[in-house]
N, C-alpha and C positions, 0 to 999 in steps of 0.2 A: 596814518603813519603805520607802516609795517615795520615792526621793530627789527626783524631779521634783515630786511632790505636796508635799513639804515646802517646796521652793523656791517653789511657788505660794502657800503660806500666809504666807510671810515678809513681803510688803509690807503686809499688813493690820495695823492697830493693835489688837491683840487686847485690850489693857488697857482700851480704851474700852468694850469689851463685857464687861469683868470676867471674862476668860477666861485661864486658864493652860494652856499647851500642854506636854505631855510626849510625847516621841517614843519608840516602842519599836521595836527592831530585833532580828532574830534573828542578825545578824552578830556576830562576835567583838568584844570591847570595843576592841581596838586599832584595828579598822576604823571603829567607831563614833566614837571619839575623833578619828581622823584626818579623817573626814568633817566632824564638827562644826567642827574648826579650819579646814579648807579652805573650807567653805561659809559660815563666819561665823555659825553657828547659835547663838543665845543661849538657846534652850530646853534643858531637861534631856533628855538622851538616855539611854535605858536599853538595855543589851545583854541580850537574852533568848535565848541560843543553845539552850536547852532548849525554847523556844517555849511555855512554860507559860501566859503571858498570851494568846498567840494562841489556844491551845486553850480557855482560860477564856472567851473572847469568841466562840468558835465559828468561828475563822478557820483553815480547814483548807487542805490542799494542793489544787491544781486537778487536774482530770482533763485528759487530753490535749486533749479536744474543747473545753475552755474556753480553751486557749492556742493551739490550732492553727486560727486563723482569720486572715484578712488583716490586720485591725486590730492584733491582738497581734503578729503577725510583723513588721509594718511598725515597730511601736514597739520591738521587740527589736533589729531591724536598726539602728535609729537609736541605740540604746544601745551596741550592739557597735561600731559605727563612729564613736561619739562625736558624732553629729549633734545630739542633744538634750541630752546630759548636760553640765551646766555645770561640774560638779566630778567629776572622774574619780578613782577610787581602786581599789586591789586589793580583791578581795572573794571570799568563798566563796559567792557568791549562789546561791540555790536558786530557779530560775525557776518552779517549781511552787507555791511557798508564796504563798498569797493573803493580803492584809492587809485593812485597812479603817480606818474612823474611828469613834471612840467619844467621845461627848460626855457628861460627867458634871457635874451641877450642883454648886454649893457645898455642898449638903446630902447629896451622895453618891448622888443619884438619876440613873440613866442616862436621858438625854434622847434619845439617838440611838446606834444601832449600825448602821453601814453595813458589811456584810460583802461585800467585793469578790467578784464572780462571774467576773471575768477580770482579768488584770494591769492593764488600763487603766481599770477600773471604779472611779471615785472619786466621792464626792458632789460636786455642784456647790457652789462657794463661796457662790452666791446662796442655795442651800438651807440651808447652815449658818448664814449670817448671818440668814436669815428666822427660823430656829428660835431663834437667840439673841435676836432682837428680841421674839419671842413670850414667851420665858422671862423676859426683863427686865420686860415689862409685867405678867406674873403675879406677880412678886416685889414690885412697887411698890403 
């Protein structure tokens, strides 16, 4: 779970797109609950410290060269010094674990798997919304 990415998703009315969001984190449950409460997240949050779901979707740990670049270092410095983080919390964060986004349609068919190639690599919201618009047209 990238906390900043989750906060970016919050302002969108996902119900109009018939989308349910579930957030998976490798953090311990106590950290996940605290984050949910402090950030006001209404979506279900799953604690997966064994990272079974991460592995199932092919989301592995980064190699040093994937995180040792100016963009990633700048992002991490912002997190460390609290410049970007809207909600701070203690964590056992593993800075090498990469995440991603998975969109599964109501029939259980995976429509998108975006496996992050670096910590800041996330799909653009426009890409996700475009995909949802396409999926909605196909179902009607």
